Each structure stands twice: as C-alpha cells, then as structure tokens.
C-alpha positions, -999 to 999 in steps of 0.1 A, spaced: 805 855 -328 790 880 -302 786 855 -268 753 867 -248 764 865 -214 741 845 -195 731 876 -166 717 897 -193 693 865 -208 659 880 -201 638 851 -177 601 849 -178 581 869 -152 582 842 -123 565 859 -90 581 852 -58 581 819 -42 554 821 -25 530 831 -60 547 800 -77 530 780 -48 496 798 -53 499 791 -94 507 749 -84 477 751 -60 456 766 -83 464 741 -109 461 710 -85 424 722 -75 409 728 -109 395 693 -112 379 703 -77 365 731 -93 349 721 -120 330 696 -105 324 713 -76 320 753 -89 307 744 -116 270 738 -131 289 698 -132 268 687 -106 234 696 -115 235 683 -146 253 648 -135 232 646 -111 200 651 -132 210 629 -160 221 596 -136 184 600 -119 172 600 -157 187 571 -168 175 555 -133 143 568 -134 142 547 -173 150 518 -159 186 509 -178 213 505 -153 241 506 -175 225 528 -205 237 560 -217 271 548 -201 287 567 -175 313 578 -204 285 598 -222 264 612 -194 297 629 -181 306 639 -217 275 653 -222 270 671 -187 307 686 -199 291 701 -230 260 713 -208 288 732 -185 304 745 -210 279 759 -227 262 776 -193 291 785 -178 307 806 -210 300 839 -202 318 834 -166 349 818 -181 348 846 -206 349 865 -177 380 850 -159 396 847 -191 398 888 -193 406 899 -162 423 873 -155 440 845 -174 449 876 -202 466 902 -179 488 870 -162 499 861 -198 509 894 -200 526 892 -172 509 921 -161 495 905 -130 513 879 -102 498 845 -99 485 857 -68 465 883 -81 455 862 -112 442 836 -88 421 863 -65 409 881 -100 398 847 -115 379 832 -82 355 865 -83 336 853 -113 331 823 -101 321 833 -65 294 856 -83 281 829 -102 284 807 -74 261 832 -53 235 835 -81 227 803 -78 228 798 -38 201 805 -16 200 830 12 193 807 37 224 785 28 249 814 23 239 821 61 244 790 75 278 791 59 283 816 78 271 809 110 291 774 106 322 797 98 319 823 123 315 854 103 292 880 105 257 875 85 260 903 63 250 910 25 253 874 11 268 890 -21 293 898 -5 299 863 8 334 853 5 346 823 -14 348 798 11 314 803 17 298 812 -14 314 771 -26 298 749 0 267 769 -5 260 767 -42 269 732 -39 246 719 -11 220 739 -37 228 723 -65 222 690 -45 192 704 -33 183 711 -73 192 683 -86 174 656 -65 142 685 -75 145 679 -111 153 644 -107 117 633 -89 101 660 -112 118 634 -140 109 596 -122 76 608 -115 60 598 -148 81 571 -156 74 556 -120 39 555 -131 47 539 -157 62 513 -137 28 514 -115 3 503 -143 23 483 -165 25 462 -133 -12 464 -122 -22 455 -157 1 424 -159 -17 418 -124 -47 421 -139 -42 398 -171 -29 369 -143 6 371 -161 26 376 -128 54 355 -148 63 378 -171 86 412 -151 73 445 -156 105 461 -163 109 441 -191 74 455 -207 80 494 -187 111 498 -204 102 497 -241 71 520 -236 94 544 -215 116 545 -240 90 552 -265 74 581 -252 105 596 -241 121 599 -279 88 607 -293 84 637 -266 122 644 -275 136 643 -241 172 642 -245 163 677 -258 137 689 -233 165 679 -204 192 701 -219 173 731 -222 153 724 -185 193 724 -171 202 751 -188 176 771 -179 173 764 -147 205 787 -137 206 823 -134 
C-alpha cells in the first residue's frame, strides 16, 4: 500500500495569519451588521411602535415580531445579498481571493445599499465627526455610511411609527370622551378601545399594508 507523505497532502487555502484574523473578526460582527446595516432596524422599530399603538403590550410576542422583521429583511435585502454572494462569497469559496479581499468586496454592496437610504446631511455630519473631507456622499467610506444609515433608519422608523400611531390615538381619545359623556367613569377606556382598534386594523388588512409600506420605503 502506497503511503502519501504528509508534505504531499494538499492543504486548503487558508491565507496569511492576518487574513485568518480578519475572517474571524468578520464572522464575529455578522450579527451586528445584520441588525445595524440592513433594513432590520427600521422594520423592528416600526413593528414595536405599532404594537404599542394597538395597546397590546405583549401581543404579538417579541419572537413573532422579530421573526416577521427577519423575513421582511431577507426579502428587502435579497438583491444586495445576492450581489455579495456573487462578488465575495463564491470567489472565496472557489479559493480565488483571500479573506481580506472577500471582506472588502462583500462590504461594497452593503455600503452602496446604506448610502442609498442615508441622507446627505447625515453623511456630511458623520464625515465631519470622523475628520474626513466632505466630498461626494457616494464615495463615503463604510465607517461613515454605517452610522449615517443607522441614524436615518431610526428617524424614518419614528416618522412611520407616528403615522401609524396617530389614528389609534384618535380612537383612544374618542372612546374616552364618549365614556365620560355617558358617565361611565368606572369603565377603562382601554378595554373598550382595544377591540375597536383590533377590528379596524384587521378589517383594513393592516399587517399586509404595514409590510408593503415598509418594503416600499426602501430605495
């Protein structure tokens, strides 16, 4: 039986030790990027504000809202993720590029997505904070695009949440006024307003409308 010498065994491409460290670092920040550099933040904040507007503190549960947010995020981010897979993941799996090159290539589609959503004023503000010259916002580095994107996402999410909460606040006010005019001071307005809000929300197919509005809000 022929024995293959240890030095003749083909080893998988591992790159330099620096590339290995960069690869582990990239894997460690994937959960953070999944929350802060995708559409997840806007979606989960809007869904949380919607639950508050409905007046149901624990329904739907956090796990259900997070699952819905992840599903919508996967649908919205599909073109960007497909591009990352094409330009970074597949070449790396094929051992055509190093981990450092894969990280650089994979960050570019994500940076482009974030800059499409970010406002020019936010990009300029974080460029000033980072001590960088304010040039074309489309050329902003990842370290500027990420915080500008996240701040813009929070702003947009709160604006959408305000638009969702306003009609429910009107229902609460009308319900409270009617109960007071009838002298029913011992009846909690919340116990009467909640079924009304749920009925109107279901009748208007609210979940589909909210999901469609969230998807359409991304460029």
